[in-house]
C-alpha positions as CSV (number, residue, x, y, z in Angstrom):
1,M,-4.5,8.1,13.5
2,I,-3.1,4.2,13.5
3,P,-5.8,1.9,11.5
4,F,-5.4,-1.8,13.9
5,R,-8.4,-3.7,13.0
6,D,-12.6,-3.1,11.2
7,D,-15.2,-4.0,11.5
8,N,-15.3,-5.6,8.3
9,P,-15.9,-9.8,8.7
10,R,-14.3,-11.9,5.9
11,L,-15.8,-14.2,4.3
12,E,-13.2,-16.4,3.5
13,F,-9.7,-16.5,5.0
14,P,-7.2,-13.7,2.7
15,F,-4.4,-16.6,1.5
16,I,-3.0,-13.7,-0.8
17,T,-2.7,-11.5,1.5
18,T,-1.4,-13.8,4.0
19,I,1.0,-14.3,1.6
20,L,2.3,-11.1,0.6
21,L,2.9,-9.8,4.1
22,A,5.4,-14.0,4.5
23,A,7.3,-12.7,1.7
24,N,7.8,-8.8,2.4
25,I,8.7,-10.2,6.5
26,S,10.7,-12.8,5.1
27,V,13.1,-10.7,3.0
28,H,13.1,-7.9,5.5
29,V,14.4,-10.3,8.5
30,F,16.8,-12.0,5.3
31,R,18.1,-8.6,5.3
32,W,17.9,-8.2,8.7
33,F,20.8,-10.2,9.9
34,M,22.8,-9.6,6.4
35,P,26.2,-7.5,6.7
36,E,25.5,-3.9,6.0
37,T,27.4,-3.3,2.9
38,D,25.6,-6.6,1.6
39,S,22.0,-4.8,2.4
40,T,22.6,-2.0,0.8
41,N,23.5,-3.7,-2.3
42,I,20.2,-5.3,-2.4
43,I,18.8,-1.6,-1.9
44,L,21.1,-0.4,-5.2
45,A,20.1,-4.4,-6.8
46,F,16.6,-4.4,-6.6
47,G,15.3,-0.8,-5.2
48,A,13.4,0.6,-8.3
49,I,15.7,3.7,-9.5
50,P,14.1,6.0,-11.8
51,D,16.6,7.2,-14.0
52,R,18.3,3.6,-14.3
53,I,14.4,3.1,-15.2
54,L,13.8,5.4,-18.1
55,A,17.3,4.4,-19.6
56,G,15.2,0.5,-20.2
57,E,17.5,-1.4,-17.2
58,G,16.9,-2.9,-14.2
59,I,12.9,-2.9,-15.3
60,F,12.3,-6.1,-12.7
61,T,12.7,-3.8,-10.0
62,L,9.2,-2.0,-10.5
63,F,8.1,-5.3,-8.8
64,T,11.5,-6.8,-6.7
65,S,10.7,-2.5,-5.0
66,M,7.9,-3.5,-3.5
67,Y,9.0,-6.5,-1.4
68,L,12.3,-3.6,0.4
69,H,12.0,-1.7,3.0
70,G,13.9,0.6,4.8
71,D,13.8,0.1,8.2
72,I,11.7,-2.2,10.7
73,V,9.0,1.1,11.0
74,H,8.4,1.6,7.9
75,L,7.7,-2.4,7.4
76,I,5.4,-2.8,10.6
77,G,3.4,0.3,9.0
78,N,2.7,-0.5,5.7
79,M,2.2,-4.4,6.6
80,L,-0.7,-3.0,9.7
81,Y,-3.2,-1.7,5.8
82,L,-2.7,-4.2,4.2
83,W,-3.4,-6.8,7.0
84,V,-6.1,-4.3,8.2
85,F,-7.8,-3.7,4.5
86,G,-5.9,-6.2,2.3
87,D,-8.4,-9.1,3.3
88,N,-11.9,-7.5,2.1
89,V,-10.5,-6.5,-0.5
90,E,-9.6,-9.7,-1.6
91,N,-12.4,-11.0,-0.8
92,I,-14.5,-9.4,-3.5
93,M,-12.4,-10.5,-5.7
94,G,-10.6,-14.0,-5.6
95,P,-7.0,-15.0,-4.6
96,I,-5.6,-14.5,-8.3
97,K,-7.8,-11.2,-9.1
98,F,-6.1,-10.2,-6.1
99,I,-2.6,-10.8,-6.5
100,I,-2.5,-9.0,-10.3
101,F,-4.9,-6.3,-8.8
102,Y,-1.7,-6.0,-6.1
103,H,1.4,-5.7,-8.5
104,L,-1.0,-4.0,-11.3
105,C,-1.0,-0.9,-8.9
106,G,2.2,-1.0,-7.5
107,L,3.9,-0.7,-11.0
108,G,1.5,2.1,-11.5
109,A,2.4,3.0,-8.2
110,T,5.9,3.7,-8.9
111,M,5.8,4.7,-12.6
112,M,3.6,8.1,-10.7
113,H,6.8,9.0,-9.1
114,V,8.9,8.0,-12.0
115,F,7.6,10.4,-13.8
116,I,7.9,13.1,-11.4
117,E,11.9,12.5,-9.8
118,P,12.6,11.7,-14.3
119,A,16.5,12.1,-12.7
120,S,16.5,11.0,-9.2
121,H,19.4,7.7,-9.1
122,I,17.6,7.3,-5.3
123,P,16.5,4.0,-4.9
124,M,12.7,3.6,-4.4
125,I,11.6,0.7,-1.8
126,G,8.3,-0.1,0.1
127,A,4.7,-2.2,-0.6
128,S,3.4,1.5,-0.1
129,G,1.9,1.8,-3.2
130,A,0.0,-1.2,-3.6
131,I,-0.8,-0.6,-0.4
132,S,-2.4,2.1,-1.3
133,G,-4.2,0.7,-4.2
134,V,-5.8,-1.4,-1.8
135,L,-7.3,1.4,0.3
136,G,-8.7,3.0,-2.6
137,A,-10.5,0.2,-3.6
138,Y,-11.8,0.0,0.2
139,L,-12.6,3.1,0.4
140,L,-14.9,2.6,-2.9
141,Q,-16.1,-1.0,-1.7
142,F,-16.8,0.0,1.9
143,P,-17.1,3.2,3.1
144,R,-18.6,2.6,6.2
145,A,-17.1,0.4,7.8
146,R,-16.1,1.0,10.5
147,V,-12.9,1.3,11.2
148,S,-10.7,1.0,15.1
149,V,-7.2,3.4,15.4
150,V,-5.2,4.5,17.9
151,V,-5.5,9.0,18.2
152,P,-1.9,9.9,20.2
153,V,-3.6,12.9,22.4
154,L,-0.9,14.7,24.2
155,I,1.0,11.6,26.3
156,F,-1.9,9.6,25.9
157,L,-3.3,6.6,23.3
158,H,-7.2,6.8,22.4
159,T,-8.9,3.7,20.2
160,M,-11.7,5.0,18.3
161,R,-13.9,3.5,15.7
162,I,-15.3,5.9,12.9
163,P,-15.9,5.0,9.5
164,A,-13.6,4.1,6.9
165,F,-14.7,7.1,4.4
166,F,-12.9,9.6,7.2
167,V,-10.4,7.0,7.9
168,L,-9.0,6.3,4.1
169,G,-9.8,10.4,3.6
170,I,-7.6,12.1,5.9
171,W,-4.4,9.7,4.8
172,F,-5.5,10.9,1.1
173,V,-5.7,13.9,1.7
174,F,-2.1,13.5,3.9
175,Q,-0.7,12.3,1.2
176,I,-1.8,15.1,-1.4
177,L,-1.1,17.5,1.0
178,S,2.5,16.5,1.8
179,G,3.3,15.6,-2.2
180,L,2.6,19.3,-3.0
181,G,5.1,20.8,-0.5
182,A,7.3,18.0,-0.7
183,L,7.2,20.2,-4.7
184,E,7.5,23.5,-3.8
185,N,10.1,23.4,-0.8
186,G,12.2,21.6,-3.5
187,A,12.1,18.6,-0.3
188,R,13.5,15.2,-0.1
189,D,12.0,13.6,3.0
190,G,12.6,9.9,1.3
191,I,9.5,9.2,0.8
192,A,7.8,9.0,-1.7
193,W,4.2,10.8,-1.8
194,F,3.3,10.9,-5.6
195,A,3.4,6.6,-5.3
196,H,0.8,7.0,-3.2
197,I,-1.1,9.3,-4.2
198,G,-1.5,7.2,-7.8
199,G,-1.6,4.0,-6.2
200,F,-4.5,4.9,-4.5
201,V,-6.0,6.7,-7.9
202,I,-5.6,3.3,-9.6
203,G,-6.6,1.2,-6.7
204,M,-10.2,3.3,-7.4
205,L,-10.0,3.3,-11.5
206,L,-9.2,-0.5,-11.0
207,L,-11.5,-1.4,-9.0
208,R,-14.5,-2.4,-11.5
209,F,-12.9,-5.0,-13.7
210,F,-11.4,-6.9,-10.6
211,Q,-13.9,-7.2,-8.4
212,D,-15.9,-10.5,-9.0
213,P,-19.5,-9.9,-9.5
214,K,-20.5,-13.1,-7.6
215,R,-18.4,-12.3,-4.8
216,V,-19.8,-8.9,-4.8
217,L,-23.3,-10.0,-4.7
218,T,-21.4,-12.8,-1.7
219,Y,-21.0,-9.7,0.1
220,R,-23.7,-7.5,-0.6
221,Y,-25.8,-10.4,1.5
222,H,-23.6,-11.4,4.1
223,N,-22.4,-8.0,5.1
224,S,-24.2,-4.8,6.1
225,Y,-21.2,-2.7,5.3
226,F,-21.2,-3.0,1.7
227,D,-21.6,0.1,-0.2
């Protein structure tokens, strides 16, 4: 199930969401044209490596890792979720609060991964932890918003409009089951499942501190999907 838009109207243009999209895409394009060795060195230098962070080294990578992606599929998946769900969350917070919220969710998500994999020397990269926080906030504020998704059925693709609580609820349950399965089997599939879980929960917890009361009232007046 892949979301590609929602029916949740925005009140203003999402400048920060757009800047985040541009920044992530630009970094990936920059690395795309590098020699493979140089691109790998960037991952090693700016990715969040748990054992290095716990040793007090490379603390800055808690943030720089959010702007690195492994491949084009990784990038497109994250940016699609950010574009679909980020604009409305930014609208109820305002640009300054939203960019702080976004990075705090990413920070918390990365620390969750570090806690689960403290001895790992493999770089964690990607914006998915921060975006998971955006999803958590969206679920709390707009559970009834209709989200258009693509659902593969055998060899066909079908589109459906279903409530956000269903789309994001299924997404969250999938993260939990996948994370627990990875722990039980000792699997290392390269996906930081618990970073997604941590980011999502942190986003839900931080929402009340970052939503702007005036923006919330305005949204409530104009938007029938609001809580």
